[in-house]
C-alpha positions in Angstrom: -41.3 1.2 49.0 -44.7 2.7 48.9 -47.4 0.9 50.8 -49.8 0.4 47.8 -52.9 -1.6 48.8 -54.2 -4.5 46.8 -57.8 -4.8 45.5 -59.3 -8.3 45.3 -60.9 -9.8 42.2 -63.9 -12.0 42.7 -61.7 -15.0 41.8 -59.6 -14.3 44.9 -56.6 -12.9 43.0 -55.4 -9.3 43.7 -54.2 -6.3 41.8 -52.2 -3.3 43.2 -54.5 -0.3 43.3 -52.0 2.0 41.8 -50.0 1.1 38.7 -47.7 2.8 36.3 -49.2 3.3 32.8 -46.9 3.6 29.8 -49.4 4.9 27.2 -47.6 7.3 24.7 -44.2 6.7 26.2 -41.9 6.2 23.1 -40.5 2.7 22.8 -36.9 3.9 23.2 -37.8 5.6 26.5 -39.9 2.9 28.0 -37.2 0.8 29.6 -35.7 3.6 31.6 -39.1 5.0 32.5 -40.3 1.6 33.9 -37.0 1.1 35.8 -37.6 4.6 37.3 -41.1 3.5 38.2 -39.7 0.4 39.9 -37.3 2.6 41.9 -40.2 4.8 42.9 -42.1 1.8 44.3 -44.5 0.8 41.6 -45.0 -2.9 41.2 -47.9 -2.8 38.7 -47.1 -1.9 35.0 -49.8 -1.4 32.4 -48.9 -1.6 28.7 -50.6 -2.7 25.5 -49.8 -4.0 22.0 -51.1 -0.7 20.6 -48.5 1.2 22.6 -45.6 -0.5 20.7 -43.5 -0.5 23.9 -44.0 -4.0 25.4 -40.4 -4.8 24.6 -39.2 -1.9 26.8 -41.4 -3.1 29.6 -39.9 -6.5 29.3 -36.3 -5.2 29.2 -37.0 -3.2 32.4 -38.5 -6.2 34.0 -35.5 -8.4 33.2 -33.0 -5.7 34.3 -34.8 -4.7 37.5 -33.7 -7.7 39.6 -37.2 -8.0 40.9 -38.8 -11.4 41.2 -41.4 -11.9 38.4 -44.0 -12.8 41.0 -43.5 -9.3 42.7 -44.6 -7.4 39.6 -48.1 -7.3 38.2 -48.0 -7.0 34.4 -51.0 -6.0 32.3 -51.1 -5.9 28.5 -53.9 -5.7 26.0 -55.0 -7.1 22.6 -54.9 -4.6 19.8 -58.3 -3.9 18.3 -57.1 -4.8 14.8 -56.6 -8.4 15.9 -60.1 -9.3 17.2 -61.4 -12.9 16.8 -60.3 -16.2 18.4 -57.3 -17.1 16.1 -55.9 -13.6 16.1 -56.2 -13.2 19.9 -54.5 -16.5 20.6 -51.6 -15.6 18.2 -51.2 -12.0 19.3 -51.1 -13.0 22.9 -48.1 -15.1 22.2 -46.5 -12.2 20.4 -47.0 -10.0 23.5 -45.5 -12.7 25.8 -42.4 -12.8 23.6 -42.0 -9.1 23.5 -42.4 -8.9 27.3 -39.9 -11.7 27.8 -42.2 -13.5 30.2 -44.1 -16.8 30.2 -47.3 -15.3 31.7 -49.0 -12.0 32.3 -51.0 -11.2 35.4 -53.8 -9.6 33.4 -54.7 -9.7 29.7 -57.4 -7.3 28.4 -59.4 -6.8 25.2 -58.4 -3.2 24.5 -61.6 -2.0 22.8 -64.9 -3.8 22.0 -64.9 -2.6 18.3 -68.6 -3.1 17.8 -68.4 -2.7 14.1 -66.5 -6.0 13.8 -68.9 -7.8 16.3 -66.1 -10.1 17.4 -65.7 -9.2 21.0 -67.7 -12.1 22.3 -65.6 -14.6 20.3 -62.5 -12.8 21.4 -63.6 -12.9 25.0 -63.9 -16.7 24.7 -60.3 -16.8 23.4 -59.2 -14.9 26.5 -60.9 -17.5 28.7 -58.9 -20.1 26.8 -55.7 -18.2 27.5 -56.6 -18.0 31.2 -57.2 -21.7 31.3 -53.8 -22.3 29.8 -52.2 -20.6 32.8 -50.5 -18.0 30.6 -52.7 -15.2 31.9 -53.6 -15.3 35.6 -56.6 -13.0 35.0 -58.5 -11.8 32.0 -60.6 -8.7 31.5 -61.7 -6.0 29.2 -61.1 -2.3 28.5 -63.6 0.4 27.3 -66.6 -1.9 27.5 -70.0 -0.3 28.1 -72.9 -1.9 30.0 -74.5 -3.4 26.9 -71.1 -4.9 25.8 -70.7 -6.5 29.2 -74.3 -7.8 29.1 -73.6 -9.6 25.9 -70.6 -11.3 27.5 -72.7 -12.3 30.4 -75.6 -13.6 28.3 -73.5 -15.4 25.7 -70.6 -16.8 27.7 -71.9 -16.8 31.2 -68.7 -15.3 32.5 -67.9 -11.6 33.0 -64.4 -10.1 33.2 -62.8 -9.5 36.6 -62.0 -5.9 35.6 -63.0 -3.2 33.1 -60.4 -0.5 32.4 -62.3 2.7 31.3 -61.8 6.4 30.9 -62.8 7.8 34.3 -62.3 11.0 36.2 -64.5 13.7 37.9 -65.5 15.1 34.5 -66.6 11.6 33.4 -67.8 9.7 36.5 -69.4 6.8 34.6 -72.0 6.2 37.3 -74.2 3.7 35.4 -71.2 1.6 34.4 -69.6 1.7 37.9 -72.9 0.6 39.4 -73.0 -2.4 36.9 -69.4 -3.3 37.9 -70.4 -3.2 41.6 -73.5 -5.3 41.1 -71.5 -8.0 39.1 -68.2 -8.0 41.0 -66.1 -6.3 38.3 -63.2 -4.1 39.5 -63.2 -0.6 37.9 -59.8 0.6 36.6 -59.4 4.2 35.5 -57.3 5.3 32.6 -56.8 9.0 32.1 -57.5 9.4 35.8 -56.5 13.1 35.6 -58.6 13.8 32.5 -56.7 16.1 30.2 -54.4 17.2 33.0 -53.5 20.9 32.6 -57.0 22.5 32.3 -58.6 20.2 34.8 -55.8 20.6 37.3 -56.5 24.4 37.3 -60.2 23.8 38.2 -61.1 26.1 41.1 -62.8 23.3 43.1 -59.9 21.0 42.7 -57.4 23.7 43.6 -59.4 24.7 46.7 -59.6 21.1 48.0 -55.9 20.6 47.2 -54.9 23.8 49.1 -56.9 22.6 52.1 -54.9 19.4 52.3 -51.6 20.9 51.4 -51.5 18.6 48.3 -51.3 19.0 44.6 -54.4 19.0 42.4 -53.2 15.8 40.8 -52.9 14.1 44.2 -56.5 15.2 45.1 -57.9 13.7 41.9 -56.0 10.4 42.4 -57.2 10.2 46.0 -60.8 10.7 44.8 -60.3 7.6 42.7 -58.8 5.5 45.5 -61.7 6.4 47.8 -64.1 5.3 45.1 -62.3 2.0 45.0 -60.9 2.4 41.5 -57.5 1.0 40.3 -55.5 3.9 38.7 -52.6 3.9 36.3 -51.2 7.5 36.2 -48.5 8.1 33.7 -45.5 10.4 34.0 -41.9 10.2 32.9 -40.7 12.7 35.5 -39.2 10.9 38.5 -40.5 13.5 41.0 -44.0 13.2 39.6 -43.9 9.4 39.7 -43.2 9.6 43.4 -45.8 12.3 44.0 -48.4 10.1 42.3 -47.8 7.5 45.0 -48.0 9.9 48.0 -51.7 9.3 48.3 -52.2 7.2 51.5 -51.6 9.7 54.3 -54.6 12.0 53.8 -58.3 11.5 53.1 -61.0 13.5 51.4 -64.2 14.2 53.3 -67.5 12.9 51.9 -68.4 16.5 51.1 -65.1 16.9 49.1 -65.8 13.6 47.3 -69.3 14.9 46.3 -67.9 18.2 45.1 -65.5 16.5 42.8 -68.1 14.1 41.5 -70.4 17.0 40.8 -67.8 18.2 38.2 -69.2 15.5 35.8 -70.0 16.8 32.4 -69.6 13.7 30.2 -66.1 14.8 29.1 -64.2 12.2 27.1 -60.6 12.7 26.3 -60.5 9.6 24.2 -62.8 7.8 21.8 -66.4 6.8 22.5 -66.3 3.0 22.7 -69.6 2.8 20.8 -68.1 4.8 18.0 -64.5 3.5 17.7 -64.6 0.7 15.1 -68.4 1.1 14.7 
């Protein structure tokens, strides 16, 4: 078992700082991939309705022999089902596919500003939390102005915002807002595009100095910033490598060199454009 630390939400609940993401894992491969992740030591699984593989996560959870309370499960509402009624109905669909009677974290996947339903949808998630079927609720891909609307119109902010984040997209303004308001930052695409970025000379130089891989250096950068990360791999050796992050530390100078790579690079959609 890897000694993965927990981060605390402002409500006192906790989340493992490193999770296993199943984005783009085909449904028929998800069960075995998640079982392998459990064997590697992961106890935090991140899925979504949009990924079409919640059933595979649920099958692995049932087959693993692990106590449900020992696994942190996140799923997300698809952006085609915004609005109170849709959110309440689709949450139940996700629970059924996952084969569990609660999730540890339920997120709005995208704000979809063109529909202008994210405030109403957020209120539905608060209802779900009050029902006890989602221990925590949060959002994904929300910008500062989206979060401000939630704060002003519902008086309650999410405990977490899952965003694209890596040294080429450091999201400083958004992370500052999170820090000010007690929102945990979770990074998807923590390695950016992977191949090209892993060959970056700065990353390779720092990795060589620590006897680590470029991927491990980038993931360590996240951990030292205080981010939750959900790296994805279907290769068992890489799964384990992505957990070998807790026996070395980057210097402040190395952290700054990595952050200085910021160029506003998005590997996914701009949240202000998607659904606008």
